[in-house]
TORLOVEX-308899 format. One line per 3 residues: number of its first residue (from 1); their letters; for each residue x, y, z of N, C-alpha, C, O. Coordinates in steps of 0.2 Angstrom, whole numbers, plus 5000, padded with zeros to 4 digits. Example, Ala and Ser with C-alpha at 12.3 -4.5 7.8 and 13.67 -1.06 7.14 Angstrom:
2
1> AS> 5066,4972,5039,5062,4978,5039,5066,4984,5039,5071,4983,5042; 5064,4989,5035,5068,4995,5036,5064,5000,5039,5067,5006,5040
REM end
This chain:
175
1> MLL> 5004,4994,5000,5000,5000,5000,5004,5006,5000,5003,5011,4997; 5010,5006,5004,5015,5012,5004,5018,5013,4997,5018,5019,4995; 5019,5008,4993,5022,5009,4987,5017,5012,4982,5019,5016,4978
4> LST> 5011,5009,4983,5006,5012,4978,5004,5019,4980,5004,5023,4975; 5004,5021,4986,5003,5028,4988,5009,5032,4986,5008,5038,4983; 5015,5030,4986,5021,5034,4984,5021,5035,4977,5022,5040,4974
7> SFG> 5019,5029,4973,5019,5030,4966,5013,5035,4963,5014,5037,4958; 5008,5035,4967,5003,5040,4965,5005,5047,4965,5002,5051,4962; 5010,5049,4969,5012,5056,4969,5015,5058,4962,5014,5064,4961
10> FFV> 5017,5053,4958,5019,5055,4951,5013,5058,4947,5014,5063,4943; 5007,5055,4948,5001,5057,4944,4999,5064,4948,4996,5068,4944; 4999,5064,4954,4996,5071,4957,5000,5077,4955,4998,5082,4955
13> RKV> 5007,5076,4954,5011,5082,4952,5009,5085,4946,5010,5090,4944; 5006,5080,4941,5004,5083,4935,4997,5087,4935,4996,5091,4930; 4994,5087,4941,4988,5091,4941,4990,5098,4943,4994,5099,4947
16> RST> 4987,5103,4939,4989,5110,4940,4986,5113,4945,4988,5118,4949; 4979,5112,4946,4975,5116,4951,4977,5113,4958,4976,5107,4960; 4978,5118,4963,4979,5116,4970,4973,5113,4973,4974,5109,4977
19> QQK> 4967,5116,4971,4961,5113,4974,4960,5106,4972,4958,5102,4976; 4961,5105,4966,4960,5098,4963,4966,5093,4967,4964,5087,4968; 4972,5096,4968,4977,5091,4971,4974,5090,4978,4975,5084,4980
22> KLI> 4972,5095,4982,4969,5094,4989,4964,5089,4989,4964,5084,4993; 4959,5089,4984,4953,5085,4984,4956,5078,4982,4953,5073,4985; 4960,5077,4977,4962,5070,4975,4966,5067,4981,4965,5061,4982
25> CTI> 4971,5071,4984,4974,5068,4990,4970,5066,4996,4971,5061,4999; 4965,5071,4997,4960,5069,5002,4956,5063,5001,4955,5058,5005; 4954,5062,4995,4950,5056,4993,4955,5050,4993,4953,5045,4996
28> LGF> 4961,5050,4991,4965,5045,4991,4967,5043,4998,4967,5037,5000; 4969,5048,5003,4970,5047,5010,4964,5043,5013,4965,5039,5017; 4958,5046,5012,4952,5043,5015,4951,5036,5013,4950,5032,5017
31> SVL> 4952,5035,5006,4951,5028,5004,4956,5023,5007,4954,5017,5008; 4963,5025,5007,4968,5021,5010,4966,5019,5017,4967,5013,5019; 4964,5024,5021,4963,5023,5028,4957,5019,5028,4956,5015,5033
34> LIL> 4952,5020,5024,4946,5015,5024,4948,5008,5023,4945,5004,5026; 4952,5007,5018,4954,5000,5016,4958,4997,5022,4957,4991,5023; 4962,5001,5025,4967,4998,5030,4963,4997,5037,4965,4993,5041
37> SGS> 4958,5002,5038,4955,5002,5045,4948,4999,5045,4946,4997,5050; 4945,4999,5039,4938,4996,5039,4934,5000,5043,4933,5006,5042; 4930,4997,5047,4924,5001,5051,4928,5005,5056,4924,5010,5059
40> YIL> 4934,5004,5058,4937,5009,5063,4938,5016,5060,4941,5020,5064; 4937,5017,5054,4938,5024,5051,4933,5028,5055,4934,5035,5054; 4928,5026,5058,4923,5030,5062,4927,5034,5067,4925,5040,5069
43> HPI> 4933,5032,5070,4936,5036,5075,4939,5042,5072,4938,5047,5075; 4943,5042,5066,4945,5049,5064,4939,5053,5062,4940,5059,5062; 4934,5050,5059,4928,5054,5057,4925,5057,5063,4923,5063,5063
46> LLT> 4924,5054,5068,4921,5056,5074,4925,5062,5077,4923,5067,5079; 4932,5061,5077,4936,5066,5080,4936,5072,5076,4936,5078,5079; 4936,5072,5070,4935,5078,5065,4929,5081,5066,4929,5088,5067
49> VIN> 4923,5078,5066,4916,5081,5067,4916,5084,5074,4913,5090,5074; 4918,5081,5079,4917,5084,5086,4922,5090,5087,4920,5095,5089; 4928,5089,5084,4932,5095,5085,4930,5101,5080,4931,5107,5083
52> AAI> 4927,5100,5075,4924,5105,5071,4918,5109,5074,4918,5115,5074; 4914,5105,5078,4909,5107,5082,4911,5112,5087,4909,5117,5089; 4917,5109,5091,4920,5113,5096,4922,5120,5093,4921,5125,5097
55> VLC> 4926,5120,5088,4929,5126,5085,4923,5131,5083,4924,5137,5084; 4918,5128,5080,4913,5132,5077,4908,5135,5083,4905,5141,5082; 4907,5131,5088,4901,5133,5093,4904,5135,5099,4900,5139,5103
58> ANK> 4910,5133,5101,4912,5135,5108,4915,5142,5108,4916,5145,5103; 4915,5145,5114,4918,5152,5115,4925,5152,5112,4929,5148,5114; 4926,5157,5108,4933,5158,5105,4939,5158,5110,4944,5157,5108
61> RFC> 4937,5161,5116,4942,5162,5121,4944,5155,5124,4950,5154,5126; 4940,5150,5123,4941,5143,5126,4941,5138,5122,4942,5132,5124; 4940,5139,5115,4939,5133,5111,4945,5129,5110,4945,5123,5109
64> HVI> 4951,5132,5110,4957,5129,5110,4959,5124,5116,4961,5119,5115; 4956,5126,5122,4957,5122,5128,4952,5116,5127,4954,5111,5129; 4946,5118,5125,4941,5112,5125,4944,5107,5119,4943,5101,5121
67> SFL> 4946,5110,5114,4948,5105,5108,4954,5101,5111,4954,5095,5109; 4959,5104,5114,4965,5101,5117,4963,5095,5121,4965,5089,5121; 4958,5097,5126,4956,5092,5131,4952,5086,5128,4954,5080,5129
70> FCF> 4948,5088,5123,4944,5083,5120,4949,5078,5115,4948,5072,5116; 4953,5081,5111,4957,5077,5107,4962,5072,5111,4962,5067,5109; 4965,5075,5116,4970,5071,5119,4966,5066,5124,4969,5060,5125
73> SYL> 4960,5067,5126,4956,5062,5130,4954,5057,5125,4954,5051,5127; 4952,5059,5119,4949,5054,5115,4955,5049,5112,4954,5043,5112; 4961,5052,5111,4967,5048,5110,4969,5043,5115,4970,5037,5114
76> LFL> 4968,5046,5122,4970,5041,5127,4965,5036,5128,4966,5030,5129; 4958,5037,5127,4953,5032,5127,4954,5027,5121,4954,5021,5122; 4956,5029,5115,4957,5025,5110,4963,5020,5111,4963,5014,5109
79> RTS> 4969,5023,5114,4974,5019,5115,4973,5014,5121,4977,5009,5122; 4968,5015,5125,4967,5011,5131,4960,5007,5131,4958,5005,5136; 4957,5007,5125,4950,5005,5124,4950,4997,5126,4944,4995,5128
82> EYF> 4955,4994,5125,4955,4986,5126,4954,4985,5134,4951,4980,5136; 4956,4990,5138,4955,4989,5145,4947,4990,5147,4945,4988,5153; 4943,4993,5143,4936,4994,5144,4932,4989,5140,4926,4989,5140
85> GIP> 4935,4984,5138,4932,4979,5134,4930,4980,5127,4926,4977,5124; 4933,4986,5124,4931,4988,5117,4937,4986,5113,4943,4987,5115; 4936,4983,5108,4942,4980,5104,4946,4986,5102,4944,4992,5100
88> SPP> 4953,4985,5102,4958,4990,5100,4958,4991,5092,4958,4986,5089; 4958,4997,5090,4958,4998,5083,4965,4996,5080,4970,4996,5084; 4965,4995,5073,4972,4994,5070,4977,4999,5072,4975,5005,5073
91> EIT> 4983,4998,5071,4988,5002,5073,4988,5008,5068,4990,5014,5070; 4986,5007,5061,4986,5012,5057,4981,5018,5059,4982,5024,5057; 4975,5015,5061,4970,5020,5064,4972,5024,5069,4971,5030,5070
94> CTA> 4976,5021,5074,4979,5024,5080,4984,5030,5078,4984,5035,5080; 4988,5028,5073,4993,5033,5070,4989,5039,5067,4991,5044,5068; 4984,5037,5063,4981,5043,5059,4977,5047,5065,4977,5053,5064
97> VMI> 4974,5044,5070,4971,5048,5075,4976,5052,5079,4975,5058,5080; 4982,5049,5080,4987,5053,5084,4990,5059,5080,4990,5065,5082; 4991,5058,5073,4993,5064,5069,4987,5069,5068,4988,5075,5069
100> MVL> 4981,5067,5068,4975,5071,5068,4975,5075,5074,4973,5081,5074; 4976,5072,5080,4975,5075,5087,4981,5081,5087,4979,5087,5089; 4987,5080,5085,4992,5085,5085,4990,5091,5080,4991,5097,5082
103> KLA> 4987,5089,5074,4985,5095,5070,4979,5098,5072,4979,5105,5072; 4974,5095,5074,4967,5098,5076,4968,5102,5083,4965,5107,5083; 4972,5099,5088,4972,5103,5094,4976,5109,5093,4975,5114,5096
106> SSA> 4981,5109,5089,4985,5115,5088,4982,5120,5083,4982,5126,5084; 4977,5118,5078,4974,5122,5074,4969,5126,5077,4967,5132,5075; 4966,5123,5082,4960,5127,5086,4963,5133,5090,4960,5138,5091
109> EIW> 4970,5132,5092,4973,5137,5096,4976,5143,5092,4976,5148,5094; 4979,5141,5087,4983,5145,5083,4979,5151,5080,4982,5156,5078; 4973,5150,5079,4969,5156,5075,4968,5162,5080,4966,5167,5078
112> ELP> 4969,5161,5086,4968,5166,5091,4974,5171,5091,4974,5176,5095; 4979,5169,5088,4986,5172,5089,4986,5177,5083,4983,5176,5078; 4991,5182,5084,4992,5187,5078,4995,5183,5072,4998,5178,5073
115> FLY> 4994,5186,5066,4996,5183,5060,5004,5181,5060,5006,5176,5059; 5008,5186,5061,5015,5185,5061,5017,5180,5066,5022,5176,5065; 5014,5180,5072,5016,5175,5077,5014,5168,5075,5018,5163,5076
118> RVF> 5008,5168,5071,5006,5161,5068,5011,5159,5063,5013,5153,5063; 5014,5163,5059,5019,5161,5054,5025,5159,5057,5028,5154,5055; 5028,5163,5062,5034,5161,5065,5033,5155,5070,5038,5152,5072
121> YVW> 5027,5154,5072,5026,5148,5077,5026,5142,5073,5028,5137,5075; 5023,5142,5067,5021,5136,5063,5028,5133,5061,5029,5127,5061; 5033,5137,5058,5039,5134,5055,5043,5130,5060,5044,5124,5059
124> PWF> 5044,5132,5066,5048,5128,5071,5044,5122,5073,5046,5117,5074; 5037,5123,5074,5033,5117,5076,5033,5112,5071,5034,5106,5072; 5032,5114,5065,5032,5109,5059,5038,5106,5058,5039,5100,5057
127> FSF> 5044,5110,5059,5051,5107,5058,5052,5101,5064,5054,5096,5062; 5050,5103,5070,5051,5098,5075,5046,5092,5074,5048,5086,5075; 5040,5093,5072,5036,5087,5070,5039,5083,5065,5039,5077,5065
130> RMR> 5041,5086,5059,5044,5082,5054,5050,5078,5056,5052,5073,5054; 5054,5082,5061,5060,5078,5063,5059,5072,5067,5062,5067,5067; 5053,5073,5071,5051,5067,5075,5049,5061,5070,5051,5055,5071
133> IYV> 5046,5063,5065,5044,5058,5060,5050,5055,5057,5051,5049,5056; 5055,5059,5054,5061,5057,5051,5065,5052,5056,5067,5047,5054; 5065,5054,5062,5069,5050,5067,5066,5043,5067,5069,5038,5068
136> AFV> 5059,5043,5067,5056,5036,5068,5057,5032,5062,5058,5026,5062; 5057,5035,5056,5059,5032,5050,5066,5029,5049,5068,5024,5047; 5071,5034,5052,5078,5032,5052,5079,5026,5057,5082,5021,5055
139> LGE> 5076,5026,5063,5076,5021,5067,5073,5014,5064,5076,5009,5065; 5068,5015,5061,5065,5009,5058,5070,5006,5052,5070,5000,5052; 5073,5011,5049,5078,5008,5044,5084,5005,5047,5086,5000,5045
142> CIC> 5086,5008,5053,5091,5005,5057,5089,4998,5059,5094,4993,5059; 5083,4997,5061,5081,4990,5063,5081,4985,5057,5084,4980,5058; 5079,4988,5052,5079,4983,5046,5086,4981,5044,5088,4976,5042
145> INL> 5091,4986,5044,5098,4985,5043,5101,4980,5048,5104,4975,5046; 5099,4981,5054,5102,4976,5059,5099,4969,5058,5102,4964,5060; 5093,4969,5056,5090,4962,5055,5093,4959,5048,5091,4953,5047
148> GLG> 5096,4963,5044,5099,4960,5038,5094,4961,5032,5095,4958,5027; 5089,4965,5033,5085,4966,5028,5087,4972,5024,5089,4977,5026; 5087,4971,5017,5090,4977,5013,5088,4976,5006,5085,4970,5004
151> AYP> 5090,4980,5002,5088,4980,4995,5093,4977,4990,5092,4974,4985; 5099,4976,4993,5105,4974,4989,5107,4967,4992,5108,4966,4998; 5110,4963,4987,5113,4956,4990,5119,4958,4993,5122,4963,4992
154> EKS> 5122,4953,4997,5128,4954,5001,5134,4955,4997,5139,4958,4998; 5134,4952,4991,5140,4952,4986,5141,4959,4984,5146,4960,4981; 5136,4963,4984,5137,4970,4981,5141,4974,4986,5142,4980,4984
157> ATQ> 5143,4972,4992,5147,4976,4996,5144,4983,4998,5148,4988,4996; 5138,4983,5000,5135,4990,5002,5139,4993,5007,5141,4990,5012; 5139,5000,5007,5141,5004,5012,5136,5009,5014,5132,5012,5010
160> PGA> 5135,5011,5021,5130,5015,5023,5131,5022,5019,5136,5025,5019; 5125,5024,5016,5125,5031,5013,5128,5031,5006,5127,5036,5002; 5131,5025,5004,5134,5025,4997,5131,5019,4993,5131,5020,4987
163> GPT> 5127,5015,4996,5124,5010,4992,5129,5004,4990,5134,5003,4994; 5128,5001,4984,5132,4995,4983,5139,4998,4980,5139,5003,4976; 5144,4995,4982,5151,4997,4980,5154,4993,4975,5158,4994,4971
166> NLI> 5152,4986,4974,5154,4981,4970,5149,4981,4964,5145,4976,4964; 5149,4985,4959,5144,4985,4954,5145,4979,4949,5140,4977,4946; 5151,4977,4948,5152,4971,4944,5148,4965,4947,5145,4962,4943
169> ALK> 5149,4964,4953,5146,4958,4956,5138,4959,4956,5134,4954,4955; 5136,4965,4957,5129,4966,4957,5126,4965,4950,5120,4962,4949; 5130,4967,4945,5127,4966,4938,5127,4958,4936,5123,4956,4933
172> EIY> 5132,4955,4939,5132,4947,4938,5126,4944,4941,5124,4939,4938; 5124,4946,4946,5118,4943,4950,5112,4944,4946,5108,4940,4945; 5111,4950,4943,5105,4952,4940,5105,4951,4932,5099,4951,4930
175> Y> 5110,4950,4929,5110,4949,4922,5113,4942,4920,5113,4941,4914
REM end
């Protein structure tokens, strides 16, 4: 599924309209989550609908606090649902909800701040969020390397960051 999603980016880049790109990516993301989560997709939908209601209906001075409390309480409930006799959702659903909680809880608060503060607040926050994701991927790659999983055969004499160094042996294997 990851390879399919990654290859889909080639086609999305050809779409010129930003709105169409957003719509296509939203539909694709929702479809992938629906396929992988099944009926558990109700958790992200419920989180989005309730948070939208909080932002639209609650007092603007307190909507960020209410949104924050609701989002993190829902995430806590979701991660501990098996202790209440409710089946735990798939890990992909929990990951999607966790990312949504981080985005939704921060988006309710940020609109109360001045524009320049929002701009300079978002950059470091987004940078730190991306770095956490990158660290997780690098650690996952390290685990795969330590387990001996990789893309190249051992005869190609791979080096970290350089790939295969014995290209003649690699050609002999594949041709």
